[in-house]
C-alpha positions in Angstrom: -83.1 -17.8 -82.6 -84.6 -21.1 -81.7 -87.8 -23.0 -81.0 -88.3 -24.9 -77.7 -90.6 -27.9 -77.2 -91.3 -28.8 -73.6 -92.6 -32.3 -72.8 -90.9 -33.5 -76.0 -90.9 -37.1 -74.8 -94.6 -37.4 -74.6 -96.8 -39.1 -77.2 -97.5 -35.8 -79.0 -94.1 -34.3 -78.5 -92.2 -37.2 -80.1 -94.4 -36.9 -83.2 -94.6 -33.1 -83.4 -90.9 -32.4 -83.1 -90.0 -33.9 -86.6 -92.8 -31.9 -88.1 -91.5 -28.7 -86.5 -88.0 -29.4 -87.7 -89.3 -29.8 -91.3 -91.3 -26.6 -91.1 -88.9 -24.2 -89.4 -85.4 -23.2 -90.5 -84.4 -22.5 -86.9 -83.1 -25.1 -84.4 -85.9 -27.0 -82.6 -84.7 -27.8 -79.1 -86.3 -30.6 -77.1 -86.7 -30.5 -73.3 -88.1 -33.1 -71.0 -87.5 -34.3 -67.5 -84.9 -36.7 -68.8 -82.9 -35.8 -71.9 -81.9 -38.1 -74.7 -79.0 -38.2 -77.1 -81.1 -37.4 -80.2 -80.7 -33.9 -81.5 -80.4 -30.7 -79.4 -82.1 -31.4 -76.1 -82.0 -30.3 -72.4 -83.3 -32.0 -69.3 -85.6 -29.8 -67.2 -87.9 -30.4 -64.2 -90.7 -28.1 -65.1 -92.1 -28.2 -61.6 -88.9 -26.5 -60.4 -88.9 -22.8 -61.1 -85.1 -22.5 -60.9 -84.7 -25.3 -63.4 -87.1 -23.6 -65.8 -85.4 -20.2 -65.3 -82.1 -21.8 -66.2 -83.4 -23.5 -69.3 -85.0 -20.2 -70.6 -81.9 -18.3 -69.9 -79.7 -20.7 -71.9 -82.0 -21.3 -74.8 -83.7 -17.9 -75.1 -86.3 -19.2 -77.5 -88.3 -17.2 -80.0 -91.1 -19.7 -79.8 -92.2 -22.3 -77.3 -94.6 -25.2 -77.8 -95.4 -26.0 -74.1 -96.6 -29.6 -74.2 -95.8 -30.5 -70.6 -98.8 -32.2 -69.0 -99.8 -34.7 -66.3 -103.1 -36.6 -65.8 -102.3 -38.7 -62.7 -105.6 -37.7 -61.1 -103.7 -36.4 -58.1 -104.5 -32.7 -57.8 -101.2 -31.5 -56.2 -99.0 -33.3 -58.8 -101.2 -32.3 -61.8 -101.3 -28.7 -60.5 -97.5 -28.5 -60.5 -97.2 -29.9 -64.0 -100.3 -28.4 -65.7 -100.5 -25.0 -64.1 -97.4 -23.9 -62.3 -95.0 -25.1 -65.0 -96.6 -22.5 -67.4 -96.3 -19.8 -64.7 -92.5 -20.6 -64.3 -92.0 -20.2 -68.1 -93.9 -16.9 -68.2 -91.9 -15.6 -65.2 -88.6 -16.6 -66.7 -89.5 -14.9 -70.0 -90.1 -11.7 -68.1 -86.9 -12.0 -66.1 -84.9 -12.4 -69.3 -86.9 -9.6 -71.0 -87.6 -11.9 -74.0 -90.4 -11.4 -76.6 -91.1 -15.1 -76.8 -94.4 -16.5 -78.2 -95.7 -19.4 -76.1 -98.2 -21.9 -77.5 -99.8 -23.3 -74.4 -101.4 -26.8 -74.9 -104.8 -27.0 -73.2 -107.4 -29.8 -73.4 -111.0 -30.4 -74.2 -111.2 -31.7 -70.6 -111.4 -28.1 -69.5 -114.9 -27.9 -70.8 -116.0 -30.8 -68.6 -119.8 -31.3 -68.4 -121.6 -30.0 -71.4 -125.1 -30.4 -72.8 -125.6 -32.0 -76.3 -127.1 -28.7 -77.4 -123.8 -27.0 -76.6 -122.1 -28.7 -79.5 -120.1 -27.8 -81.4 -118.3 -26.4 -78.4 -116.9 -22.9 -78.9 -114.0 -21.4 -77.0 -116.4 -19.0 -75.2 -118.4 -21.8 -73.5 -117.9 -21.7 -69.7 -115.6 -24.4 -68.4 -117.0 -27.0 -65.9 -114.2 -29.5 -65.5 -114.9 -32.7 -63.7 -111.3 -34.1 -63.3 -108.1 -32.9 -61.7 -106.6 -32.9 -65.2 -109.3 -30.8 -66.7 -109.3 -28.4 -63.7 -105.6 -27.9 -63.7 -105.5 -27.4 -67.4 -108.3 -24.8 -67.0 -106.1 -23.1 -64.4 -103.3 -23.1 -66.9 -105.5 -21.4 -69.5 -106.5 -18.7 -66.9 -102.8 -18.3 -66.0 -101.9 -17.8 -69.7 -104.7 -15.3 -70.4 -103.8 -13.4 -67.2 -100.2 -13.0 -68.1 -101.1 -12.0 -71.6 -103.5 -9.4 -70.3 -101.5 -8.0 -67.4 -97.8 -8.7 -68.2 -97.8 -8.5 -72.0 -96.7 -12.2 -72.4 -97.3 -13.4 -75.9 -99.2 -16.5 -75.0 -101.8 -18.3 -77.1 -103.8 -21.3 -76.0 -104.3 -24.4 -78.2 -107.2 -26.3 -76.6 -106.6 -29.8 -78.1 -109.4 -32.3 -78.4 -108.7 -36.0 -78.9 -105.7 -37.1 -81.0 -105.9 -40.2 -83.3 -102.2 -41.2 -83.6 -99.8 -43.9 -82.5 -97.8 -43.7 -79.3 -100.2 -42.0 -76.9 -100.6 -42.8 -73.2 -102.7 -45.8 -72.3 -104.6 -43.5 -70.1 -106.2 -42.2 -73.3 -108.7 -44.2 -75.2 -106.7 -44.3 -78.4 -103.5 -45.3 -76.6 -105.3 -48.0 -74.6 -106.9 -49.4 -77.7 -103.6 -49.5 -79.5 -101.9 -51.3 -76.6 -104.7 -53.8 -76.3 -104.8 -54.6 -80.0 -101.0 -55.3 -79.9 -101.5 -57.5 -76.8 -104.2 -59.5 -78.7 -101.9 -59.9 -81.8 -99.1 -61.1 -79.5 -101.4 -63.7 -77.9 -101.4 -62.0 -74.5 -105.2 -61.4 -74.3 -108.2 -63.1 -75.9 -110.6 -60.1 -75.8 -110.6 -56.3 -75.6 -112.5 -54.9 -72.6 -113.8 -51.4 -72.8 -116.4 -49.2 -71.1 -119.1 -47.2 -72.9 -118.3 -47.2 -76.6 -121.4 -45.2 -77.5 -120.0 -41.9 -76.4 -119.0 -39.5 -79.2 -115.8 -37.5 -79.3 -113.9 -35.3 -81.6 -110.8 -37.1 -83.0 -108.2 -35.5 -85.2 -105.2 -37.0 -86.9 -101.7 -35.7 -86.3 -101.1 -34.0 -89.7 -104.3 -32.0 -89.5 -103.7 -31.1 -85.8 -100.1 -30.0 -86.7 -101.5 -27.7 -89.4 -103.8 -26.1 -86.9 -101.1 -25.8 -84.2 -98.7 -24.1 -86.7 -101.4 -21.6 -87.7 -102.0 -20.8 -84.0 -98.3 -20.3 -83.4 -97.9 -18.0 -86.5 -101.2 -16.1 -86.5 -102.9 -16.5 -83.1 -103.8 -13.5 -81.1 -102.1 -13.2 -77.6 -104.4 -14.2 -74.9 -106.9 -16.0 -77.2 -108.0 -19.7 -77.0 -108.2 -21.8 -80.1 -109.9 -25.2 -80.3 -107.8 -27.9 -82.1 -110.1 -30.6 -83.5 -111.8 -32.0 -86.5 -115.1 -30.3 -85.9 -117.1 -33.6 -86.1 -118.1 -36.3 -83.6 -117.2 -40.0 -83.9 -118.5 -42.8 -81.8 -115.8 -44.6 -79.9 -117.0 -47.9 -81.3 -116.6 -46.6 -84.8 -113.1 -45.4 -84.1 -112.2 -48.7 -82.5 -113.6 -50.7 -85.4 -111.5 -48.7 -87.8 -108.4 -49.5 -85.7 -109.2 -53.2 -85.7 -109.8 -53.4 -89.4 -106.5 -51.6 -90.0 -104.7 -54.3 -87.9 -106.7 -57.2 -89.3 -108.3 -58.0 -85.9 -111.9 -59.2 -85.7 -114.3 -56.9 -83.9 -116.0 -59.9 -82.3 -113.4 -59.9 -79.5 -114.7 -56.5 -78.1 -116.3 -56.8 -74.7 -118.2 -53.7 -73.6 -119.2 -53.1 -70.0 -122.9 -52.9 -69.4 -124.5 -49.6 -68.4 -125.0 -50.9 -64.9 -121.2 -51.5 -64.5 -120.3 -48.1 -65.9 -122.9 -46.3 -63.8 -121.3 -44.6 -60.8 -117.7 -44.6 -62.2 -117.7 -41.0 -63.0 -119.3 -38.5 -65.3 -119.5 -39.5 -69.0 -120.3 -36.7 -71.4 -122.4 -38.4 -74.2 -121.1 -36.2 -77.0 -118.6 -33.4 -77.4 -116.9 -32.0 -80.5 -115.2 -28.7 -81.3 -116.2 -25.6 -83.0 -113.1 -24.9 -85.2 -114.2 -21.7 -86.8 -111.5 -19.6 -85.0 -108.6 -21.8 -85.9 -110.0 -22.2 -89.5 -109.8 -18.4 -89.9 -106.1 -18.6 -88.8 -105.4 -21.3 -91.3 -106.8 -19.2 -94.1 -104.0 -16.7 -93.4 -101.2 -19.2 -94.1 
């Protein structure tokens, strides 16, 4: 038996794979659009159903951590990666008559617009996504619960909030901040420019997120959604200041856009953080 990690070259995938290999006795097989020479790995285009079917037929995994994701902002592309890729995996499992558990990685972006009084956000809160990424991830969740309900697919959804860890995409705040701090230390920029730093988000470190993900994989109920987060809110400015202190960079170099500049550039949710009671119950079983 084996464990398959899709999207293994992404920021989370590269960090999660070593943790999985330390935790499980089974082989942990990596798969991404382009394979590497490190460990057992396969190349796979997860927007191609035949490619996905071939991968599942060869690997025949007991457990899948489905990390494939795209946030280009282009609906058609994000829909292929964030929604249809999961469908192709489920269909391939059915064709091969496997009893594979699939941990589907969702996002807090699925919740979209919330009121401050909705916090902490529970998994039962209706989703109102405001981005192509959030919308297509919400479709993925619906796809997973549909297959669990009607096809007996053993899928659970890990709805991940914000990760605080190195190596993330620069499209994410933490990844952007990390890249800008590096550029400042290299003398490439003289200031760090950001939008609204007063917003509050739920940030969770890798080790704690991994504990929650393993509990979901081992104890989660098929068809259920589980928030993955810290359960507390942190101002973006506070998080950025901590990063600067760690790197020995003065916070005086921060330049924050004025509210007038930010206005009209999209919907900014002032505060959102996770209700983690469901996943905490799973962790108590470990």
